[in-house]
N, CA, C, O and CB atoms as a CASP TS submission, in Angstrom:
PFRMAT TS
TARGET T0000
AUTHOR 0000-0000-0000
METHOD Language model
MODEL 1
PARENT N/A
ATOM      1  N   MET     1      88.494  56.795 111.502  1.00  0.00           N
ATOM      2  CA  MET     1      89.676  57.249 110.798  1.00  0.00           C
ATOM      3  C   MET     1      89.585  58.759 110.541  1.00  0.00           C
ATOM      4  O   MET     1      88.565  59.246 110.055  1.00  0.00           O
ATOM      5  CB  MET     1      89.845  56.477 109.473  1.00  0.00           C
ATOM      6  N   ALA     2      90.626  59.479 110.860  1.00  0.00           N
ATOM      7  CA  ALA     2      90.622  60.932 110.706  1.00  0.00           C
ATOM      8  C   ALA     2      90.820  61.321 109.244  1.00  0.00           C
ATOM      9  O   ALA     2      91.589  60.699 108.512  1.00  0.00           O
ATOM     10  CB  ALA     2      91.715  61.568 111.577  1.00  0.00           C
ATOM     11  N   LYS     3      90.110  62.354 108.849  1.00  0.00           N
ATOM     12  CA  LYS     3      90.250  62.839 107.469  1.00  0.00           C
ATOM     13  C   LYS     3      91.428  63.797 107.384  1.00  0.00           C
ATOM     14  O   LYS     3      91.676  64.586 108.295  1.00  0.00           O
ATOM     15  CB  LYS     3      88.947  63.537 106.986  1.00  0.00           C
ATOM     16  N   LYS     4      92.138  63.713 106.289  1.00  0.00           N
ATOM     17  CA  LYS     4      93.272  64.616 106.089  1.00  0.00           C
ATOM     18  C   LYS     4      92.756  65.925 105.516  1.00  0.00           C
ATOM     19  O   LYS     4      91.919  65.942 104.613  1.00  0.00           O
ATOM     20  CB  LYS     4      94.344  63.983 105.149  1.00  0.00           C
ATOM     21  N   ARG     5      93.266  67.004 106.052  1.00  0.00           N
ATOM     22  CA  ARG     5      92.888  68.316 105.528  1.00  0.00           C
ATOM     23  C   ARG     5      93.895  68.733 104.472  1.00  0.00           C
ATOM     24  O   ARG     5      95.106  68.665 104.683  1.00  0.00           O
ATOM     25  CB  ARG     5      92.810  69.375 106.664  1.00  0.00           C
ATOM     26  N   THR     6      93.382  69.160 103.350  1.00  0.00           N
ATOM     27  CA  THR     6      94.282  69.650 102.301  1.00  0.00           C
ATOM     28  C   THR     6      93.965  71.108 102.051  1.00  0.00           C
ATOM     29  O   THR     6      92.812  71.482 101.839  1.00  0.00           O
ATOM     30  CB  THR     6      94.145  68.815 100.985  1.00  0.00           C
ATOM     31  N   ALA     7      94.982  71.910 102.078  1.00  0.00           N
ATOM     32  CA  ALA     7      94.787  73.342 101.867  1.00  0.00           C
ATOM     33  C   ALA     7      94.667  73.622 100.373  1.00  0.00           C
ATOM     34  O   ALA     7      95.277  72.944  99.546  1.00  0.00           O
ATOM     35  CB  ALA     7      95.954  74.160 102.486  1.00  0.00           C
ATOM     36  N   LYS     8      93.879  74.619 100.050  1.00  0.00           N
ATOM     37  CA  LYS     8      93.761  75.028  98.651  1.00  0.00           C
ATOM     38  C   LYS     8      95.014  75.793  98.279  1.00  0.00           C
ATOM     39  O   LYS     8      95.286  76.857  98.835  1.00  0.00           O
ATOM     40  CB  LYS     8      92.481  75.893  98.409  1.00  0.00           C
ATOM     41  N   ARG     9      95.756  75.270  97.365  1.00  0.00           N
ATOM     42  CA  ARG     9      97.030  75.886  97.007  1.00  0.00           C
ATOM     43  C   ARG     9      96.842  77.093  96.105  1.00  0.00           C
ATOM     44  O   ARG     9      97.578  78.073  96.217  1.00  0.00           O
ATOM     45  CB  ARG     9      97.927  74.874  96.327  1.00  0.00           C
ATOM     46  N   GLY    10      95.870  77.032  95.221  1.00  0.00           N
ATOM     47  CA  GLY    10      95.709  78.094  94.237  1.00  0.00           C
ATOM     48  C   GLY    10      95.507  79.471  94.847  1.00  0.00           C
ATOM     49  O   GLY    10      96.091  80.453  94.388  1.00  0.00           O
ATOM     50  N   SER    11      94.681  79.539  95.879  1.00  0.00           N
ATOM     51  CA  SER    11      94.364  80.846  96.449  1.00  0.00           C
ATOM     52  C   SER    11      95.385  81.301  97.485  1.00  0.00           C
ATOM     53  O   SER    11      95.533  82.501  97.717  1.00  0.00           O
ATOM     54  CB  SER    11      92.994  80.811  97.074  1.00  0.00           C
ATOM     55  N   LYS    12      96.098  80.353  98.116  1.00  0.00           N
ATOM     56  CA  LYS    12      97.032  80.695  99.192  1.00  0.00           C
ATOM     57  C   LYS    12      98.430  81.008  98.688  1.00  0.00           C
ATOM     58  O   LYS    12      99.245  81.564  99.424  1.00  0.00           O
ATOM     59  CB  LYS    12      97.103  79.568 100.184  1.00  0.00           C
ATOM     60  N   ARG    13      98.710  80.664  97.465  1.00  0.00           N
ATOM     61  CA  ARG    13     100.061  80.846  96.941  1.00  0.00           C
ATOM     62  C   ARG    13     100.375  82.309  96.751  1.00  0.00           C
ATOM     63  O   ARG    13      99.621  83.027  96.094  1.00  0.00           O
ATOM     64  CB  ARG    13     100.233  80.104  95.626  1.00  0.00           C
ATOM     65  N   ARG    14     101.472  82.759  97.316  1.00  0.00           N
ATOM     66  CA  ARG    14     101.823  84.178  97.218  1.00  0.00           C
ATOM     67  C   ARG    14     102.611  84.495  95.955  1.00  0.00           C
ATOM     68  O   ARG    14     102.477  85.574  95.378  1.00  0.00           O
ATOM     69  CB  ARG    14     102.622  84.598  98.432  1.00  0.00           C
ATOM     70  N   TYR    15     103.438  83.536  95.533  1.00  0.00           N
ATOM     71  CA  TYR    15     104.284  83.748  94.358  1.00  0.00           C
ATOM     72  C   TYR    15     103.916  82.734  93.287  1.00  0.00           C
ATOM     73  O   TYR    15     103.678  81.565  93.592  1.00  0.00           O
ATOM     74  CB  TYR    15     105.790  83.635  94.725  1.00  0.00           C
ATOM     75  N   GLY    16     103.868  83.169  92.046  1.00  0.00           N
ATOM     76  CA  GLY    16     103.557  82.269  90.939  1.00  0.00           C
ATOM     77  C   GLY    16     104.792  81.495  90.509  1.00  0.00           C
ATOM     78  O   GLY    16     105.900  81.762  90.975  1.00  0.00           O
ATOM     79  N   ARG    17     104.594  80.537  89.618  1.00  0.00           N
ATOM     80  CA  ARG    17     105.714  79.721  89.136  1.00  0.00           C
ATOM     81  C   ARG    17     106.694  80.553  88.325  1.00  0.00           C
ATOM     82  O   ARG    17     107.906  80.351  88.412  1.00  0.00           O
ATOM     83  CB  ARG    17     105.201  78.555  88.292  1.00  0.00           C
ATOM     84  N   ALA    18     106.177  81.483  87.539  1.00  0.00           N
ATOM     85  CA  ALA    18     107.051  82.332  86.718  1.00  0.00           C
ATOM     86  C   ALA    18     107.985  83.152  87.593  1.00  0.00           C
ATOM     87  O   ALA    18     109.136  83.397  87.230  1.00  0.00           O
ATOM     88  CB  ALA    18     106.216  83.264  85.822  1.00  0.00           C
ATOM     89  N   ALA    19     107.484  83.573  88.748  1.00  0.00           N
ATOM     90  CA  ALA    19     108.314  84.344  89.680  1.00  0.00           C
ATOM     91  C   ALA    19     109.445  83.478  90.210  1.00  0.00           C
ATOM     92  O   ALA    19     110.579  83.939  90.337  1.00  0.00           O
ATOM     93  CB  ALA    19     107.465  84.892  90.850  1.00  0.00           C
ATOM     94  N   GLY    20     109.139  82.227  90.518  1.00  0.00           N
ATOM     95  CA  GLY    20     110.154  81.300  91.007  1.00  0.00           C
ATOM     96  C   GLY    20     111.236  81.053  89.975  1.00  0.00           C
ATOM     97  O   GLY    20     112.419  80.981  90.308  1.00  0.00           O
ATOM     98  N   LYS    21     110.827  80.924  88.719  1.00  0.00           N
ATOM     99  CA  LYS    21     111.800  80.707  87.649  1.00  0.00           C
ATOM    100  C   LYS    21     112.699  81.923  87.482  1.00  0.00           C
ATOM    101  O   LYS    21     113.903  81.794  87.263  1.00  0.00           O
ATOM    102  CB  LYS    21     111.088  80.391  86.329  1.00  0.00           C
ATOM    103  N   SER    22     112.102  83.099  87.586  1.00  0.00           N
ATOM    104  CA  SER    22     112.873  84.334  87.441  1.00  0.00           C
ATOM    105  C   SER    22     113.899  84.477  88.563  1.00  0.00           C
ATOM    106  O   SER    22     115.033  84.895  88.326  1.00  0.00           O
ATOM    107  CB  SER    22     111.936  85.550  87.426  1.00  0.00           C
ATOM    108  N   VAL    23     113.498  84.131  89.778  1.00  0.00           N
ATOM    109  CA  VAL    23     114.412  84.202  90.920  1.00  0.00           C
ATOM    110  C   VAL    23     115.529  83.175  90.761  1.00  0.00           C
ATOM    111  O   VAL    23     116.697  83.477  91.006  1.00  0.00           O
ATOM    112  CB  VAL    23     113.650  83.970  92.248  1.00  0.00           C
ATOM    113  N   ALA    24     115.165  81.963  90.351  1.00  0.00           N
ATOM    114  CA  ALA    24     116.175  80.911  90.176  1.00  0.00           C
ATOM    115  C   ALA    24     117.203  81.329  89.129  1.00  0.00           C
ATOM    116  O   ALA    24     118.401  81.095  89.291  1.00  0.00           O
ATOM    117  CB  ALA    24     115.510  79.577  89.767  1.00  0.00           C
ATOM    118  N   SER    25     116.724  81.944  88.063  1.00  0.00           N
ATOM    119  CA  SER    25     117.620  82.413  87.002  1.00  0.00           C
ATOM    120  C   SER    25     118.566  83.490  87.531  1.00  0.00           C
ATOM    121  O   SER    25     119.756  83.487  87.218  1.00  0.00           O
ATOM    122  CB  SER    25     116.806  82.957  85.809  1.00  0.00           C
ATOM    123  N   ALA    26     118.033  84.405  88.326  1.00  0.00           N
ATOM    124  CA  ALA    26     118.853  85.485  88.878  1.00  0.00           C
ATOM    125  C   ALA    26     119.920  84.936  89.829  1.00  0.00           C
ATOM    126  O   ALA    26     121.059  85.401  89.818  1.00  0.00           O
ATOM    127  CB  ALA    26     117.968  86.507  89.611  1.00  0.00           C
ATOM    128  N   VAL    27     119.553  83.951  90.648  1.00  0.00           N
ATOM    129  CA  VAL    27     120.512  83.364  91.586  1.00  0.00           C
ATOM    130  C   VAL    27     121.610  82.633  90.817  1.00  0.00           C
ATOM    131  O   VAL    27     122.783  82.692  91.186  1.00  0.00           O
ATOM    132  CB  VAL    27     119.799  82.396  92.567  1.00  0.00           C
ATOM    133  N   ARG    28     121.218  81.942  89.740  1.00  0.00           N
ATOM    134  CA  ARG    28     122.209  81.255  88.902  1.00  0.00           C
ATOM    135  C   ARG    28     123.191  82.244  88.289  1.00  0.00           C
ATOM    136  O   ARG    28     124.400  82.016  88.274  1.00  0.00           O
ATOM    137  CB  ARG    28     121.512  80.455  87.793  1.00  0.00           C
ATOM    138  N   ARG    29     122.637  83.364  87.776  1.00  0.00           N
ATOM    139  CA  ARG    29     123.507  84.393  87.173  1.00  0.00           C
ATOM    140  C   ARG    29     124.429  85.007  88.213  1.00  0.00           C
ATOM    141  O   ARG    29     125.569  85.356  87.906  1.00  0.00           O
ATOM    142  CB  ARG    29     122.665  85.497  86.509  1.00  0.00           C
ATOM    143  N   ALA    30     123.938  85.144  89.456  1.00  0.00           N
ATOM    144  CA  ALA    30     124.778  85.688  90.528  1.00  0.00           C
ATOM    145  C   ALA    30     125.931  84.740  90.833  1.00  0.00           C
ATOM    146  O   ALA    30     127.061  85.176  91.057  1.00  0.00           O
ATOM    147  CB  ALA    30     123.943  85.940  91.801  1.00  0.00           C
ATOM    148  N   LYS    31     125.637  83.431  90.842  1.00  0.00           N
ATOM    149  CA  LYS    31     126.680  82.443  91.111  1.00  0.00           C
ATOM    150  C   LYS    31     127.756  82.466  90.025  1.00  0.00           C
ATOM    151  O   LYS    31     128.945  82.311  90.304  1.00  0.00           O
ATOM    152  CB  LYS    31     126.069  81.041  91.218  1.00  0.00           C
ATOM    153  N   ARG    32     127.313  82.662  88.788  1.00  0.00           N
ATOM    154  CA  ARG    32     128.270  82.715  87.678  1.00  0.00           C
ATOM    155  C   ARG    32     129.053  84.022  87.668  1.00  0.00           C
ATOM    156  O   ARG    32     130.145  84.103  87.107  1.00  0.00           O
ATOM    157  CB  ARG    32     127.546  82.540  86.348  1.00  0.00           C
ATOM    158  N   GLY    33     128.476  85.047  88.300  1.00  0.00           N
ATOM    159  CA  GLY    33     129.133  86.354  88.334  1.00  0.00           C
ATOM    160  C   GLY    33     128.722  87.262  87.210  1.00  0.00           C
ATOM    161  O   GLY    33     129.415  88.239  86.922  1.00  0.00           O
ATOM    162  N   THR    34     127.586  86.960  86.551  1.00  0.00           N
ATOM    163  CA  THR    34     127.139  87.791  85.436  1.00  0.00           C
ATOM    164  C   THR    34     125.974  88.709  85.816  1.00  0.00           C
ATOM    165  O   THR    34     125.565  89.550  85.016  1.00  0.00           O
ATOM    166  CB  THR    34     126.735  86.912  84.273  1.00  0.00           C
ATOM    167  N   LEU    35     125.443  88.553  87.023  1.00  0.00           N
ATOM    168  CA  LEU    35     124.321  89.389  87.462  1.00  0.00           C
ATOM    169  C   LEU    35     124.855  90.710  87.990  1.00  0.00           C
ATOM    170  O   LEU    35     125.717  90.741  88.868  1.00  0.00           O
ATOM    171  CB  LEU    35     123.476  88.669  88.550  1.00  0.00           C
ATOM    172  N   LYS    36     124.330  91.801  87.441  1.00  0.00           N
ATOM    173  CA  LYS    36     124.786  93.123  87.860  1.00  0.00           C
ATOM    174  C   LYS    36     123.621  93.908  88.415  1.00  0.00           C
ATOM    175  O   LYS    36     122.478  93.704  88.007  1.00  0.00           O
ATOM    176  CB  LYS    36     125.438  93.880  86.693  1.00  0.00           C
ATOM    177  N   SER    37     123.906  94.809  89.348  1.00  0.00           N
ATOM    178  CA  SER    37     122.849  95.594  89.982  1.00  0.00           C
ATOM    179  C   SER    37     122.811  96.997  89.408  1.00  0.00           C
ATOM    180  O   SER    37     123.752  97.443  88.751  1.00  0.00           O
ATOM    181  CB  SER    37     123.051  95.649  91.498  1.00  0.00           C
ATOM    182  N   GLY    38     121.722  97.677  89.663  1.00  0.00           N
ATOM    183  CA  GLY    38     121.584  99.058  89.218  1.00  0.00           C
ATOM    184  C   GLY    38     121.115  99.151  87.780  1.00  0.00           C
ATOM    185  O   GLY    38     121.004  98.147  87.078  1.00  0.00           O
ATOM    186  N   LYS    39     120.844 100.366  87.360  1.00  0.00           N
ATOM    187  CA  LYS    39     120.374 100.594  85.994  1.00  0.00           C
ATOM    188  C   LYS    39     121.486 100.275  85.003  1.00  0.00           C
ATOM    189  O   LYS    39     122.606 100.775  85.107  1.00  0.00           O
ATOM    190  CB  LYS    39     119.892 102.052  85.815  1.00  0.00           C
ATOM    191  N   ARG    40     121.149  99.448  84.062  1.00  0.00           N
ATOM    192  CA  ARG    40     122.093  99.033  83.008  1.00  0.00           C
ATOM    193  C   ARG    40     123.360  98.411  83.576  1.00  0.00           C
ATOM    194  O   ARG    40     124.407  98.454  82.930  1.00  0.00           O
ATOM    195  CB  ARG    40     122.464 100.224  82.138  1.00  0.00           C
ATOM    196  N   GLY    41     123.285  97.832  84.775  1.00  0.00           N
ATOM    197  CA  GLY    41     124.417  97.119  85.361  1.00  0.00           C
ATOM    198  C   GLY    41     125.570  97.987  85.797  1.00  0.00           C
ATOM    199  O   GLY    41     126.704  97.519  85.890  1.00  0.00           O
ATOM    200  N   ARG    42     125.294  99.243  86.065  1.00  0.00           N
ATOM    201  CA  ARG    42     126.376 100.155  86.434  1.00  0.00           C
ATOM    202  C   ARG    42     126.763 100.053  87.903  1.00  0.00           C
ATOM    203  O   ARG    42     127.789 100.592  88.318  1.00  0.00           O
ATOM    204  CB  ARG    42     125.979 101.571  86.120  1.00  0.00           C
ATOM    205  N   GLY    43     125.932  99.355  88.698  1.00  0.00           N
ATOM    206  CA  GLY    43     126.203  99.254  90.130  1.00  0.00           C
ATOM    207  C   GLY    43     127.249  98.217  90.482  1.00  0.00           C
ATOM    208  O   GLY    43     127.659  98.119  91.638  1.00  0.00           O
ATOM    209  N   GLY    44     127.683  97.449  89.512  1.00  0.00           N
ATOM    210  CA  GLY    44     128.676  96.419  89.788  1.00  0.00           C
ATOM    211  C   GLY    44     128.045  95.051  89.957  1.00  0.00           C
ATOM    212  O   GLY    44     126.830  94.900  89.824  1.00  0.00           O
ATOM    213  N   ARG    45     128.858  94.069  90.246  1.00  0.00           N
ATOM    214  CA  ARG    45     128.387  92.695  90.378  1.00  0.00           C
ATOM    215  C   ARG    45     127.660  92.478  91.700  1.00  0.00           C
ATOM    216  O   ARG    45     128.000  93.078  92.720  1.00  0.00           O
ATOM    217  CB  ARG    45     129.553  91.725  90.262  1.00  0.00           C
ATOM    218  N   VAL    46     126.658  91.615  91.661  1.00  0.00           N
ATOM    219  CA  VAL    46     125.897  91.274  92.855  1.00  0.00           C
ATOM    220  C   VAL    46     126.691  90.253  93.651  1.00  0.00           C
ATOM    221  O   VAL    46     127.168  89.263  93.097  1.00  0.00           O
ATOM    222  CB  VAL    46     124.484  90.726  92.492  1.00  0.00           C
ATOM    223  N   LYS    47     126.833  90.490  94.946  1.00  0.00           N
ATOM    224  CA  LYS    47     127.620  89.587  95.786  1.00  0.00           C
ATOM    225  C   LYS    47     126.762  88.805  96.769  1.00  0.00           C
ATOM    226  O   LYS    47     127.107  87.678  97.124  1.00  0.00           O
ATOM    227  CB  LYS    47     128.664  90.369  96.543  1.00  0.00           C
ATOM    228  N   SER    48     125.662  89.376  97.209  1.00  0.00           N
ATOM    229  CA  SER    48     124.852  88.687  98.218  1.00  0.00           C
ATOM    230  C   SER    48     123.679  87.946  97.581  1.00  0.00           C
ATOM    231  O   SER    48     123.139  88.352  96.552  1.00  0.00           O
ATOM    232  CB  SER    48     124.335  89.686  99.258  1.00  0.00           C
ATOM    233  N   ARG    49     123.312  86.856  98.226  1.00  0.00           N
ATOM    234  CA  ARG    49     122.202  86.033  97.749  1.00  0.00           C
ATOM    235  C   ARG    49     120.878  86.776  97.859  1.00  0.00           C
ATOM    236  O   ARG    49     120.021  86.660  96.984  1.00  0.00           O
ATOM    237  CB  ARG    49     122.133  84.724  98.535  1.00  0.00           C
ATOM    238  N   LYS    50     120.712  87.544  98.940  1.00  0.00           N
ATOM    239  CA  LYS    50     119.480  88.309  99.149  1.00  0.00           C
ATOM    240  C   LYS    50     119.265  89.311  98.020  1.00  0.00           C
ATOM    241  O   LYS    50     118.146  89.507  97.547  1.00  0.00           O
ATOM    242  CB  LYS    50     119.521  89.037 100.501  1.00  0.00           C
ATOM    243  N   GLN    51     120.351  89.936  97.603  1.00  0.00           N
ATOM    244  CA  GLN    51     120.269  90.926  96.536  1.00  0.00           C
ATOM    245  C   GLN    51     119.861  90.251  95.223  1.00  0.00           C
ATOM    246  O   GLN    51     119.081  90.808  94.451  1.00  0.00           O
ATOM    247  CB  GLN    51     121.620  91.661  96.372  1.00  0.00           C
ATOM    248  N   ALA    52     120.391  89.056  94.976  1.00  0.00           N
ATOM    249  CA  ALA    52     120.045  88.308  93.762  1.00  0.00           C
ATOM    250  C   ALA    52     118.559  87.954  93.753  1.00  0.00           C
ATOM    251  O   ALA    52     117.903  88.050  92.716  1.00  0.00           O
ATOM    252  CB  ALA    52     120.899  87.026  93.652  1.00  0.00           C
ATOM    253  N   ILE    53     118.030  87.545  94.908  1.00  0.00           N
ATOM    254  CA  ILE    53     116.610  87.202  95.010  1.00  0.00           C
ATOM    255  C   ILE    53     115.752  88.435  94.766  1.00  0.00           C
ATOM    256  O   ILE    53     114.738  88.365  94.073  1.00  0.00           O
ATOM    257  CB  ILE    53     116.292  86.593  96.390  1.00  0.00           C
ATOM    258  N   ALA    54     116.160  89.565  95.338  1.00  0.00           N
ATOM    259  CA  ALA    54     115.408  90.817  95.161  1.00  0.00           C
ATOM    260  C   ALA    54     115.380  91.232  93.696  1.00  0.00           C
ATOM    261  O   ALA    54     114.351  91.694  93.203  1.00  0.00           O
ATOM    262  CB  ALA    54     116.022  91.943  96.013  1.00  0.00           C
ATOM    263  N   ILE    55     116.490  91.073  93.002  1.00  0.00           N
ATOM    264  CA  ILE    55     116.555  91.432  91.582  1.00  0.00           C
ATOM    265  C   ILE    55     115.658  90.497  90.776  1.00  0.00           C
ATOM    266  O   ILE    55     114.968  90.937  89.856  1.00  0.00           O
ATOM    267  CB  ILE    55     118.020  91.368  91.059  1.00  0.00           C
ATOM    268  N   GLY    56     115.667  89.201  91.119  1.00  0.00           N
ATOM    269  CA  GLY    56     114.811  88.230  90.433  1.00  0.00           C
ATOM    270  C   GLY    56     113.335  88.556  90.610  1.00  0.00           C
ATOM    271  O   GLY    56     112.564  88.466  89.655  1.00  0.00           O
ATOM    272  N   LEU    57     112.934  88.932  91.818  1.00  0.00           N
ATOM    273  CA  LEU    57     111.532  89.299  92.064  1.00  0.00           C
ATOM    274  C   LEU    57     111.158  90.572  91.323  1.00  0.00           C
ATOM    275  O   LEU    57     110.045  90.701  90.815  1.00  0.00           O
ATOM    276  CB  LEU    57     111.278  89.477  93.565  1.00  0.00           C
ATOM    277  N   SER    58     112.085  91.501  91.266  1.00  0.00           N
ATOM    278  CA  SER    58     111.846  92.750  90.560  1.00  0.00           C
ATOM    279  C   SER    58     111.634  92.491  89.068  1.00  0.00           C
ATOM    280  O   SER    58     110.747  93.077  88.447  1.00  0.00           O
ATOM    281  CB  SER    58     113.017  93.720  90.775  1.00  0.00           C
ATOM    282  N   GLU    59     112.460  91.605  88.499  1.00  0.00           N
ATOM    283  CA  GLU    59     112.310  91.250  87.076  1.00  0.00           C
ATOM    284  C   GLU    59     110.971  90.562  86.834  1.00  0.00           C
ATOM    285  O   GLU    59     110.313  90.804  85.822  1.00  0.00           O
ATOM    286  CB  GLU    59     113.468  90.331  86.616  1.00  0.00           C
ATOM    287  N   ALA    60     110.574  89.704  87.771  1.00  0.00           N
ATOM    288  CA  ALA    60     109.289  88.998  87.648  1.00  0.00           C
ATOM    289  C   ALA    60     108.129  89.990  87.680  1.00  0.00           C
ATOM    290  O   ALA    60     107.163  89.843  86.932  1.00  0.00           O
ATOM    291  CB  ALA    60     109.127  87.952  88.780  1.00  0.00           C
ATOM    292  N   ARG    61     108.224  90.999  88.546  1.00  0.00           N
ATOM    293  CA  ARG    61     107.178  92.032  88.618  1.00  0.00           C
ATOM    294  C   ARG    61     107.052  92.751  87.286  1.00  0.00           C
ATOM    295  O   ARG    61     105.945  93.001  86.809  1.00  0.00           O
ATOM    296  CB  ARG    61     107.482  93.046  89.741  1.00  0.00           C
ATOM    297  N   LYS    62     108.187  93.081  86.690  1.00  0.00           N
ATOM    298  CA  LYS    62     108.171  93.797  85.408  1.00  0.00           C
ATOM    299  C   LYS    62     107.541  92.961  84.301  1.00  0.00           C
ATOM    300  O   LYS    62     106.898  93.494  83.398  1.00  0.00           O
ATOM    301  CB  LYS    62     109.589  94.197  85.008  1.00  0.00           C
ATOM    302  N   LYS    63     107.733  91.638  84.379  1.00  0.00           N
ATOM    303  CA  LYS    63     107.158  90.741  83.371  1.00  0.00           C
ATOM    304  C   LYS    63     105.674  90.482  83.610  1.00  0.00           C
ATOM    305  O   LYS    63     104.979  89.963  82.736  1.00  0.00           O
ATOM    306  CB  LYS    63     107.911  89.420  83.357  1.00  0.00           C
ATOM    307  N   GLY    64     105.189  90.847  84.806  1.00  0.00           N
ATOM    308  CA  GLY    64     103.775  90.670  85.107  1.00  0.00           C
ATOM    309  C   GLY    64     103.453  89.365  85.810  1.00  0.00           C
ATOM    310  O   GLY    64     102.299  88.937  85.803  1.00  0.00           O
ATOM    311  N   ALA    65     104.444  88.718  86.417  1.00  0.00           N
ATOM    312  CA  ALA    65     104.213  87.474  87.154  1.00  0.00           C
ATOM    313  C   ALA    65     103.516  87.776  88.476  1.00  0.00           C
ATOM    314  O   ALA    65     103.475  88.920  88.928  1.00  0.00           O
ATOM    315  CB  ALA    65     105.547  86.724  87.404  1.00  0.00           C
ATOM    316  N   LYS    66     102.971  86.727  89.082  1.00  0.00           N
ATOM    317  CA  LYS    66     102.262  86.906  90.358  1.00  0.00           C
ATOM    318  C   LYS    66     103.276  87.031  91.488  1.00  0.00           C
ATOM    319  O   LYS    66     103.828  86.042  91.969  1.00  0.00           O
ATOM    320  CB  LYS    66     101.286  85.718  90.629  1.00  0.00           C
ATOM    321  N   VAL    67     103.500  88.262  91.892  1.00  0.00           N
ATOM    322  CA  VAL    67     104.438  88.571  92.970  1.00  0.00           C
ATOM    323  C   VAL    67     103.791  89.638  93.839  1.00  0.00           C
ATOM    324  O   VAL    67     103.266  90.614  93.303  1.00  0.00           O
ATOM    325  CB  VAL    67     105.834  89.051  92.412  1.00  0.00           C
ATOM    326  N   PRO    68     103.809  89.489  95.159  1.00  0.00           N
ATOM    327  CA  PRO    68     103.230  90.536  96.007  1.00  0.00           C
ATOM    328  C   PRO    68     103.971  91.862  95.812  1.00  0.00           C
ATOM    329  O   PRO    68     105.166  91.881  95.518  1.00  0.00           O
ATOM    330  CB  PRO    68     103.276  90.115  97.493  1.00  0.00           C
ATOM    331  N   ALA    69     103.252  92.951  95.976  1.00  0.00           N
ATOM    332  CA  ALA    69     103.863  94.272  95.832  1.00  0.00           C
ATOM    333  C   ALA    69     104.898  94.492  96.927  1.00  0.00           C
ATOM    334  O   ALA    69     104.814  93.910  98.008  1.00  0.00           O
ATOM    335  CB  ALA    69     102.789  95.380  95.876  1.00  0.00           C
ATOM    336  N   GLN    70     105.856  95.327  96.633  1.00  0.00           N
ATOM    337  CA  GLN    70     106.873  95.642  97.628  1.00  0.00           C
ATOM    338  C   GLN    70     106.226  96.343  98.806  1.00  0.00           C
ATOM    339  O   GLN    70     105.273  97.099  98.620  1.00  0.00           O
ATOM    340  CB  GLN    70     107.991  96.515  97.022  1.00  0.00           C
ATOM    341  N   PRO    71     106.721  96.111 100.020  1.00  0.00           N
ATOM    342  CA  PRO    71     106.130  96.799 101.172  1.00  0.00           C
ATOM    343  C   PRO    71     106.306  98.308 101.045  1.00  0.00           C
ATOM    344  O   PRO    71     107.371  98.801 100.674  1.00  0.00           O
ATOM    345  CB  PRO    71     106.762  96.300 102.485  1.00  0.00           C
ATOM    346  N   LYS    72     105.246  99.018 101.361  1.00  0.00           N
ATOM    347  CA  LYS    72     105.300 100.487 101.282  1.00  0.00           C
ATOM    348  C   LYS    72     106.188 101.019 102.387  1.00  0.00           C
ATOM    349  O   LYS    72     106.035 100.655 103.553  1.00  0.00           O
ATOM    350  CB  LYS    72     103.880 101.110 101.385  1.00  0.00           C
ATOM    351  N   ARG    73     107.096 101.862 102.021  1.00  0.00           N
ATOM    352  CA  ARG    73     107.990 102.456 103.025  1.00  0.00           C
ATOM    353  C   ARG    73     107.333 103.697 103.585  1.00  0.00           C
ATOM    354  O   ARG    73     106.887 104.565 102.835  1.00  0.00           O
ATOM    355  CB  ARG    73     109.385 102.798 102.418  1.00  0.00           C
ATOM    356  N   SER    74     107.273 103.782 104.887  1.00  0.00           N
ATOM    357  CA  SER    74     106.644 104.940 105.510  1.00  0.00           C
ATOM    358  C   SER    74     107.635 106.091 105.560  1.00  0.00           C
ATOM    359  O   SER    74     108.801 105.920 105.918  1.00  0.00           O
ATOM    360  CB  SER    74     106.135 104.597 106.928  1.00  0.00           C
ATOM    361  N   ARG    75     107.156 107.235 105.204  1.00  0.00           N
ATOM    362  CA  ARG    75     108.011 108.428 105.244  1.00  0.00           C
ATOM    363  C   ARG    75     108.103 108.936 106.662  1.00  0.00           C
ATOM    364  O   ARG    75     107.102 108.997 107.376  1.00  0.00           O
ATOM    365  CB  ARG    75     107.473 109.535 104.310  1.00  0.00           C
ATOM    366  N   SER    76     109.287 109.296 107.062  1.00  0.00           N
ATOM    367  CA  SER    76     109.443 109.810 108.425  1.00  0.00           C
ATOM    368  C   SER    76     108.947 111.252 108.462  1.00  0.00           C
ATOM    369  O   SER    76     109.211 112.044 107.558  1.00  0.00           O
ATOM    370  CB  SER    76     110.934 109.719 108.900  1.00  0.00           C
ATOM    371  N   ARG    77     108.233 111.564 109.517  1.00  0.00           N
ATOM    372  CA  ARG    77     107.703 112.926 109.651  1.00  0.00           C
ATOM    373  C   ARG    77     108.793 113.881 110.090  1.00  0.00           C
ATOM    374  O   ARG    77     109.607 113.573 110.961  1.00  0.00           O
ATOM    375  CB  ARG    77     106.539 112.961 110.650  1.00  0.00           C
ATOM    376  N   LYS    78     108.788 115.022 109.479  1.00  0.00           N
ATOM    377  CA  LYS    78     109.747 116.058 109.896  1.00  0.00           C
ATOM    378  C   LYS    78     109.033 116.972 110.874  1.00  0.00           C
ATOM    379  O   LYS    78     108.012 117.577 110.545  1.00  0.00           O
ATOM    380  CB  LYS    78     110.309 116.872 108.664  1.00  0.00           C
ATOM    381  N   ARG    79     109.572 117.065 112.064  1.00  0.00           N
ATOM    382  CA  ARG    79     108.949 117.923 113.072  1.00  0.00           C
ATOM    383  C   ARG    79     109.623 119.281 113.041  1.00  0.00           C
ATOM    384  O   ARG    79     110.843 119.394 112.920  1.00  0.00           O
ATOM    385  CB  ARG    79     109.044 117.291 114.492  1.00  0.00           C
ATOM    386  N   SER    80     108.814 120.280 113.152  1.00  0.00           N
ATOM    387  CA  SER    80     109.392 121.634 113.190  1.00  0.00           C
ATOM    388  C   SER    80     109.768 121.958 114.640  1.00  0.00           C
ATOM    389  O   SER    80     108.965 121.835 115.565  1.00  0.00           O
ATOM    390  CB  SER    80     108.380 122.708 112.615  1.00  0.00           C
ATOM    391  N   ARG    81     110.976 122.359 114.784  1.00  0.00           N
ATOM    392  CA  ARG    81     111.417 122.740 116.136  1.00  0.00           C
ATOM    393  C   ARG    81     111.088 124.207 116.365  1.00  0.00           C
ATOM    394  O   ARG    81     111.353 125.059 115.517  1.00  0.00           O
ATOM    395  CB  ARG    81     112.950 122.482 116.330  1.00  0.00           C
ATOM    396  N   GLY    82     110.522 124.478 117.497  1.00  0.00           N
ATOM    397  CA  GLY    82     110.208 125.880 117.725  1.00  0.00           C
ATOM    398  C   GLY    82     109.557 126.202 118.993  1.00  0.00           C
ATOM    399  O   GLY    82     109.261 127.367 119.256  1.00  0.00           O
TER
END
């Protein structure tokens, strides 16, 4: 009889439970139309689901939940013409 392999969930998990709750809350607020983007909600209402998820992850990061860091954006090199 073959043995079943079980992966260790604790070490492989990228996002914590608190992060999931924060994202779920943000998506719910987006559906209701109360989620706003930008500083102090000046950017207007969130319309896309992706944007709602990003805002939820950002809030989770601020609270200190287990969320991977945002990918570092590489700066484009400016070449001098000459």
